[in-house]
C-alpha positions as CSV (number, residue, x, y, z in Angstrom):
1,M,78.6,-94.4,34.1
2,K,75.8,-95.5,36.4
3,K,75.6,-94.2,39.9
4,E,76.8,-97.4,41.5
5,Q,79.9,-97.6,39.2
6,L,81.4,-94.2,40.2
7,P,84.4,-94.2,42.5
8,K,83.5,-93.3,46.1
9,G,85.1,-89.8,46.1
10,Q,83.4,-88.8,42.8
11,Q,80.1,-90.1,44.1
12,E,80.4,-88.0,47.3
13,R,81.3,-85.0,45.2
14,N,78.3,-85.5,42.9
15,D,76.0,-85.9,45.9
16,A,77.4,-82.7,47.5
17,Y,76.9,-80.8,44.3
18,N,73.3,-82.1,43.8
19,E,72.6,-81.0,47.4
20,Y,74.1,-77.5,46.7
21,V,71.9,-77.2,43.5
22,K,68.8,-78.0,45.6
23,Q,69.7,-75.3,48.1
24,V,70.3,-72.5,45.6
25,T,67.6,-73.3,43.1
26,P,64.6,-71.0,43.8
27,T,61.3,-72.7,44.5
28,H,58.1,-71.3,43.1
29,N,54.7,-71.7,44.5
30,L,52.3,-71.8,41.5
31,W,49.3,-70.8,43.4
32,M,51.0,-67.9,45.0
33,N,52.4,-66.7,41.7
34,M,48.9,-66.9,40.2
35,A,47.4,-65.0,43.1
36,K,50.1,-62.2,42.8
37,A,49.5,-62.0,39.0
38,F,45.7,-61.8,39.6
39,L,46.2,-59.0,42.2
40,L,48.6,-56.9,40.1
41,G,46.6,-57.3,36.9
42,G,43.4,-56.7,38.7
43,A,44.8,-53.6,40.3
44,I,45.9,-52.2,36.9
45,C,42.5,-52.9,35.5
46,L,40.8,-51.4,38.6
47,L,42.9,-48.3,38.1
48,G,41.8,-48.1,34.5
49,Q,38.1,-48.5,35.4
50,I,38.5,-45.7,38.1
51,I,40.0,-43.4,35.5
52,V,37.1,-44.1,33.1
53,N,34.5,-43.6,35.8
54,V,36.1,-40.3,37.0
55,G,36.3,-39.1,33.4
56,M,32.7,-39.8,32.8
57,Q,31.2,-38.6,36.1
58,R,33.5,-35.7,37.2
59,F,34.5,-34.4,33.8
60,G,31.4,-35.2,31.8
61,L,33.2,-37.2,29.1
62,G,31.5,-39.8,27.0
63,Q,32.4,-43.5,27.2
64,K,34.7,-43.3,24.2
65,D,36.5,-40.1,25.3
66,A,36.9,-41.4,28.9
67,S,38.3,-44.7,27.5
68,T,40.8,-42.8,25.4
69,W,42.0,-40.8,28.4
70,C,42.3,-44.0,30.4
71,S,44.6,-45.5,27.7
72,L,46.7,-42.3,27.6
73,I,47.0,-42.1,31.4
74,L,47.9,-45.8,31.8
75,V,50.6,-45.6,29.1
76,L,52.0,-42.4,30.7
77,L,52.0,-44.1,34.2
78,S,53.7,-47.2,32.7
79,V,56.4,-45.1,31.0
80,V,57.0,-43.0,34.1
81,L,57.2,-46.1,36.4
82,T,59.5,-47.9,34.0
83,S,61.8,-44.8,33.8
84,L,61.9,-44.7,37.6
85,N,62.7,-48.5,37.7
86,V,59.4,-49.2,39.6
87,Y,57.5,-51.1,36.9
88,P,60.2,-53.8,36.7
89,L,59.9,-54.3,40.5
90,L,56.1,-54.7,40.1
91,A,56.6,-57.1,37.2
92,N,59.0,-59.1,39.2
93,W,56.5,-59.4,42.1
94,G,53.3,-59.8,40.0
95,G,54.7,-61.8,37.1
96,A,52.2,-62.1,34.2
97,G,49.9,-59.6,36.0
98,A,52.1,-56.8,34.7
99,L,51.5,-57.9,31.1
100,V,48.1,-56.2,31.0
101,P,48.3,-55.3,27.3
102,I,48.5,-51.6,27.3
103,T,50.8,-51.1,30.3
104,G,53.0,-54.1,29.4
105,F,53.5,-52.9,25.8
106,A,54.4,-49.4,27.0
107,N,56.8,-50.9,29.5
108,G,58.5,-52.9,26.8
109,V,59.0,-49.9,24.5
110,C,60.1,-47.6,27.3
111,A,62.5,-50.3,28.8
112,S,64.3,-50.5,25.4
113,A,64.7,-46.7,25.3
114,V,65.9,-46.5,28.9
115,E,68.4,-49.3,28.4
116,F,70.1,-47.7,25.4
117,Q,69.9,-44.0,26.3
118,K,73.6,-43.9,27.2
119,E,74.4,-44.6,23.6
120,G,72.8,-41.4,22.4
121,Q,69.6,-40.1,20.9
122,V,70.0,-41.6,17.4
123,F,72.1,-44.8,17.8
124,G,70.8,-45.5,21.3
125,I,67.1,-44.6,21.8
126,G,66.2,-44.0,18.1
127,S,67.4,-47.3,16.8
128,Q,66.6,-49.5,19.8
129,I,63.2,-48.2,21.0
130,F,61.3,-50.4,18.6
131,K,63.3,-53.5,19.5
132,I,60.2,-55.0,21.2
133,A,57.5,-52.9,19.6
134,G,58.7,-53.4,16.0
135,P,57.8,-57.1,15.7
136,V,54.4,-56.5,17.4
137,I,53.6,-53.7,15.0
138,L,54.9,-55.7,12.0
139,Y,52.9,-58.9,12.7
140,G,49.9,-56.9,13.7
141,I,49.8,-55.1,10.4
142,F,50.6,-58.3,8.4
143,S,48.0,-60.4,10.1
144,S,45.3,-57.7,9.7
145,W,46.3,-57.6,6.0
146,V,46.0,-61.4,5.6
147,L,42.7,-61.5,7.4
148,G,41.4,-58.6,5.3
149,L,42.4,-60.4,2.2
150,L,40.6,-63.6,3.4
151,Y,37.5,-61.6,4.2
152,W,37.5,-60.0,0.8
153,I,37.9,-63.3,-1.0
154,L,35.1,-64.9,1.1
155,K,32.9,-61.9,0.5
156,L,33.5,-62.3,-3.3
157,F,32.2,-65.9,-3.1
158,G,29.2,-64.8,-1.1
159,L,30.2,-66.5,2.1
160,F,30.0,-63.3,4.1
């Protein structure tokens, strides 16, 4: 039925419902969300760079070793903050900025483990921890295999 064909009481009810939906629907400011994501992602990357610089300057590590320690520390911080329920708060505030690859992936794996820990070590954590990580690992290995095969074929024909 078109709007003008509805009975008066039904039309008023629909208008009241539409007004209620407008009131309870959250509004998002795209520019503010992008600024928050930029700040959170930038802060995570800044922390990573500080860890690398401290490792190289204070502890005399080479670039590769300092970068390895940076990755380990960022994963550890992500897991600890996820376990303490702080990382989800940061992700809620900063949105996509929390998806900086290494910390976002660690958060995804740890969140699955934390969610299912009440079901036990084997059937809870053990079987659910790779709920998010499993597909990433699977498709990462499969795509690297396909690309390696393509590279090998192209190399056989002298194109590489």
